[in-house]
C-alpha atoms as a printed R data frame, in Angstrom:
    type eleno elety resid chain resno       x      y       z
1   ATOM     1    CA   UNK     A     1  -0.004 -0.001  -0.005
2   ATOM     2    CA   UNK     A     2   1.499  3.363  -1.040
3   ATOM     3    CA   UNK     A     3   2.198  6.018   1.592
4   ATOM     4    CA   UNK     A     4   0.759  9.518   1.646
5   ATOM     5    CA   UNK     A     5   1.521 11.839  -1.260
6   ATOM     6    CA   UNK     A     6   4.934 13.593  -1.173
7   ATOM     7    CA   UNK     A     7   3.329 16.965  -0.291
8   ATOM     8    CA   UNK     A     8   1.689 15.669   2.898
9   ATOM     9    CA   UNK     A     9   4.832 16.219   4.973
10  ATOM    10    CA   UNK     A    10   5.110 19.827   3.763
11  ATOM    11    CA   UNK     A    11   1.712 20.619   5.312
12  ATOM    12    CA   UNK     A    12   2.624 18.993   8.635
13  ATOM    13    CA   UNK     A    13   6.029 20.668   8.759
14  ATOM    14    CA   UNK     A    14   4.463 24.077   8.142
15  ATOM    15    CA   UNK     A    15   1.684 23.512  10.706
16  ATOM    16    CA   UNK     A    16  -1.179 23.327   8.193
17  ATOM    17    CA   UNK     A    17  -3.903 20.727   7.874
18  ATOM    18    CA   UNK     A    18  -4.480 18.926   4.590
19  ATOM    19    CA   UNK     A    19  -8.137 19.908   4.209
20  ATOM    20    CA   UNK     A    20 -10.561 18.484   1.655
21  ATOM    21    CA   UNK     A    21 -10.332 21.543  -0.659
22  ATOM    22    CA   UNK     A    22  -6.512 21.379  -0.517
23  ATOM    23    CA   UNK     A    23  -6.578 17.652  -1.291
24  ATOM    24    CA   UNK     A    24  -9.004 18.238  -4.179
25  ATOM    25    CA   UNK     A    25  -6.842 20.976  -5.709
26  ATOM    26    CA   UNK     A    26  -3.677 18.898  -5.374
27  ATOM    27    CA   UNK     A    27  -5.508 15.891  -6.802
28  ATOM    28    CA   UNK     A    28  -6.545 17.942  -9.840
29  ATOM    29    CA   UNK     A    29  -2.980 19.152 -10.396
30  ATOM    30    CA   UNK     A    30  -1.491 15.693  -9.892
31  ATOM    31    CA   UNK     A    31  -3.766 14.173 -12.556
32  ATOM    32    CA   UNK     A    32  -2.792 16.520 -15.381
33  ATOM    33    CA   UNK     A    33   0.268 17.476 -17.346
34  ATOM    34    CA   UNK     A    34  -1.355 20.761 -18.359
35  ATOM    35    CA   UNK     A    35  -0.626 24.122 -16.763
36  ATOM    36    CA   UNK     A    36  -4.055 24.954 -15.345
37  ATOM    37    CA   UNK     A    37  -5.406 28.382 -14.473
38  ATOM    38    CA   UNK     A    38  -7.173 29.007 -11.158
39  ATOM    39    CA   UNK     A    39 -10.490 29.047 -12.999
40  ATOM    40    CA   UNK     A    40  -9.785 25.680 -14.647
41  ATOM    41    CA   UNK     A    41  -8.792 24.195 -11.299
42  ATOM    42    CA   UNK     A    42 -11.950 25.648  -9.725
43  ATOM    43    CA   UNK     A    43 -14.179 24.110 -12.424
44  ATOM    44    CA   UNK     A    44 -12.580 20.692 -11.938
45  ATOM    45    CA   UNK     A    45 -12.782 20.814  -8.143
46  ATOM    46    CA   UNK     A    46 -16.274 22.333  -8.075
47  ATOM    47    CA   UNK     A    47 -17.712 19.450 -10.114
48  ATOM    48    CA   UNK     A    48 -16.763 16.983  -7.414
49  ATOM    49    CA   UNK     A    49 -17.080 19.366  -4.447
50  ATOM    50    CA   UNK     A    50 -19.717 22.053  -5.130
51  ATOM    51    CA   UNK     A    51 -19.176 23.698  -1.738
52  ATOM    52    CA   UNK     A    52 -15.609 24.724  -2.705
53  ATOM    53    CA   UNK     A    53 -15.686 28.288  -3.970
54  ATOM    54    CA   UNK     A    54 -13.408 30.214  -6.287
55  ATOM    55    CA   UNK     A    55 -12.055 32.319  -3.408
56  ATOM    56    CA   UNK     A    56 -11.015 29.149  -1.575
57  ATOM    57    CA   UNK     A    57  -9.216 27.964  -4.680
58  ATOM    58    CA   UNK     A    58  -7.323 31.244  -5.052
59  ATOM    59    CA   UNK     A    59  -6.321 31.298  -1.353
60  ATOM    60    CA   UNK     A    60  -5.274 27.643  -1.447
61  ATOM    61    CA   UNK     A    61  -3.205 28.140  -4.600
62  ATOM    62    CA   UNK     A    62  -1.306 31.018  -2.961
63  ATOM    63    CA   UNK     A    63  -0.672 28.869   0.122
64  ATOM    64    CA   UNK     A    64   0.565 25.972  -2.005
65  ATOM    65    CA   UNK     A    65   2.932 28.308  -3.841
66  ATOM    66    CA   UNK     A    66   4.274 29.658  -0.514
67  ATOM    67    CA   UNK     A    67   4.802 26.081   0.730
68  ATOM    68    CA   UNK     A    68   6.702 25.214  -2.467
69  ATOM    69    CA   UNK     A    69   4.248 22.464  -3.404
70  ATOM    70    CA   UNK     A    70   3.144 24.099  -6.654
71  ATOM    71    CA   UNK     A    71   4.721 26.594  -9.044
72  ATOM    72    CA   UNK     A    72   2.938 29.641 -10.446
73  ATOM    73    CA   UNK     A    73   3.715 30.753 -14.011
74  ATOM    74    CA   UNK     A    74   2.849 33.686 -16.220
75  ATOM    75    CA   UNK     A    75   3.085 32.587 -19.821
76  ATOM    76    CA   UNK     A    76   1.907 35.930 -21.201
77  ATOM    77    CA   UNK     A    77  -1.755 35.039 -21.694
78  ATOM    78    CA   UNK     A    78  -3.033 37.196 -18.811
79  ATOM    79    CA   UNK     A    79  -3.684 34.235 -16.509
80  ATOM    80    CA   UNK     A    80  -1.536 32.648 -13.869
81  ATOM    81    CA   UNK     A    81  -0.979 28.970 -14.450
82  ATOM    82    CA   UNK     A    82  -0.062 26.293 -11.929
83  ATOM    83    CA   UNK     A    83   1.654 22.915 -11.778
84  ATOM    84    CA   UNK     A    84   3.089 20.681  -9.073
85  ATOM    85    CA   UNK     A    85   6.717 21.367  -8.304
86  ATOM    86    CA   UNK     A    86   9.313 18.788  -9.105
87  ATOM    87    CA   UNK     A    87   8.823 15.539  -7.225
88  ATOM    88    CA   UNK     A    88  10.157 12.056  -7.687
89  ATOM    89    CA   UNK     A    89   7.516 11.457 -10.326
90  ATOM    90    CA   UNK     A    90   7.888 14.828 -12.131
91  ATOM    91    CA   UNK     A    91  11.326 15.725 -13.430
92  ATOM    92    CA   UNK     A    92  12.781 19.218 -13.498
93  ATOM    93    CA   UNK     A    93  11.795 20.808 -16.804
94  ATOM    94    CA   UNK     A    94  11.451 24.070 -18.684
95  ATOM    95    CA   UNK     A    95   8.875 25.417 -21.118
96  ATOM    96    CA   UNK     A    96   8.433 26.244 -24.771
97  ATOM    97    CA   UNK     A    97   5.506 28.673 -25.205
98  ATOM    98    CA   UNK     A    98   3.748 29.377 -28.481
99  ATOM    99    CA   UNK     A    99   3.209 33.132 -28.826
100 ATOM   100    CA   UNK     A   100   0.244 32.617 -31.153
101 ATOM   101    CA   UNK     A   101  -1.912 29.800 -29.691
102 ATOM   102    CA   UNK     A   102  -0.553 29.715 -26.149
103 ATOM   103    CA   UNK     A   103   0.451 26.055 -26.237
104 ATOM   104    CA   UNK     A   104   2.983 25.136 -23.529
105 ATOM   105    CA   UNK     A   105   5.418 22.315 -24.110
106 ATOM   106    CA   UNK     A   106   7.405 20.890 -21.197
107 ATOM   107    CA   UNK     A   107  10.859 19.776 -22.181
108 ATOM   108    CA   UNK     A   108  13.650 17.995 -20.368
109 ATOM   109    CA   UNK     A   109  16.215 17.988 -23.210
110 ATOM   110    CA   UNK     A   110  19.535 19.550 -22.201
111 ATOM   111    CA   UNK     A   111  18.480 19.922 -18.546
112 ATOM   112    CA   UNK     A   112  21.850 18.686 -17.297
113 ATOM   113    CA   UNK     A   113  23.675 21.155 -19.553
114 ATOM   114    CA   UNK     A   114  21.288 23.990 -18.623
115 ATOM   115    CA   UNK     A   115  21.688 23.208 -14.911
116 ATOM   116    CA   UNK     A   116  25.474 23.428 -15.248
117 ATOM   117    CA   UNK     A   117  25.404 26.733 -17.160
118 ATOM   118    CA   UNK     A   118  22.682 28.310 -15.038
119 ATOM   119    CA   UNK     A   119  24.486 27.192 -11.897
120 ATOM   120    CA   UNK     A   120  27.585 29.078 -13.036
121 ATOM   121    CA   UNK     A   121  25.474 32.143 -13.861
122 ATOM   122    CA   UNK     A   122  23.750 32.004 -10.483
123 ATOM   123    CA   UNK     A   123  27.076 31.740  -8.639
124 ATOM   124    CA   UNK     A   124  28.557 34.744 -10.486
125 ATOM   125    CA   UNK     A   125  25.420 36.869 -10.026
126 ATOM   126    CA   UNK     A   126  25.156 35.913  -6.380
127 ATOM   127    CA   UNK     A   127  28.747 36.955  -5.714
128 ATOM   128    CA   UNK     A   128  28.699 40.097  -7.840
129 ATOM   129    CA   UNK     A   129  25.472 41.492  -6.403
130 ATOM   130    CA   UNK     A   130  25.558 39.826  -2.961
131 ATOM   131    CA   UNK     A   131  22.189 38.282  -3.819
132 ATOM   132    CA   UNK     A   132  20.927 34.865  -2.765
133 ATOM   133    CA   UNK     A   133  19.172 33.202  -5.697
134 ATOM   134    CA   UNK     A   134  16.492 30.706  -4.647
135 ATOM   135    CA   UNK     A   135  15.133 29.628  -8.009
136 ATOM   136    CA   UNK     A   136  15.071 30.303 -11.731
137 ATOM   137    CA   UNK     A   137  12.661 29.776 -14.592
138 ATOM   138    CA   UNK     A   138  13.514 29.315 -18.218
139 ATOM   139    CA   UNK     A   139  10.899 29.879 -20.897
140 ATOM   140    CA   UNK     A   140  11.396 30.033 -24.640
141 ATOM   141    CA   UNK     A   141   8.783 31.867 -26.693
142 ATOM   142    CA   UNK     A   142   8.117 31.256 -30.384
143 ATOM   143    CA   UNK     A   143   5.725 29.430 -32.687
144 ATOM   144    CA   UNK     A   144   4.706 25.790 -32.296
145 ATOM   145    CA   UNK     A   145   4.628 23.326 -35.208
146 ATOM   146    CA   UNK     A   146   0.939 24.070 -35.849
147 ATOM   147    CA   UNK     A   147   1.333 27.863 -35.881
148 ATOM   148    CA   UNK     A   148   4.575 28.387 -37.781
């Protein structure tokens, strides 16, 4: 029998309960490879749990971002998008974003090379500006195969 999901410990460590709305939102995000907006998450959760409101979804998403359980992205379409952070099941990746149709492609090609180069850049920037870098995001914008 599998143990609790990997994010369960993050709630306990931070002193939060894993409530039904939080479980429903995390369940929705764990079952998709898409980068869902708050509204899309709300519609999915609301179908199964009609008592969960949009405000609860927004508040929960912000909490999950603060806890490092999910990542929040702005792909230039005017909506924040969310996905689970890297876990054992989900590898570190970056994004290709179509400027015309908004399609987002996750890629893991060259991650080792990117990690090496970006690590060097982070070290130099940290030293030069006395700045502690916690994270980075790499997005490439262009046209997908259907739009070009």
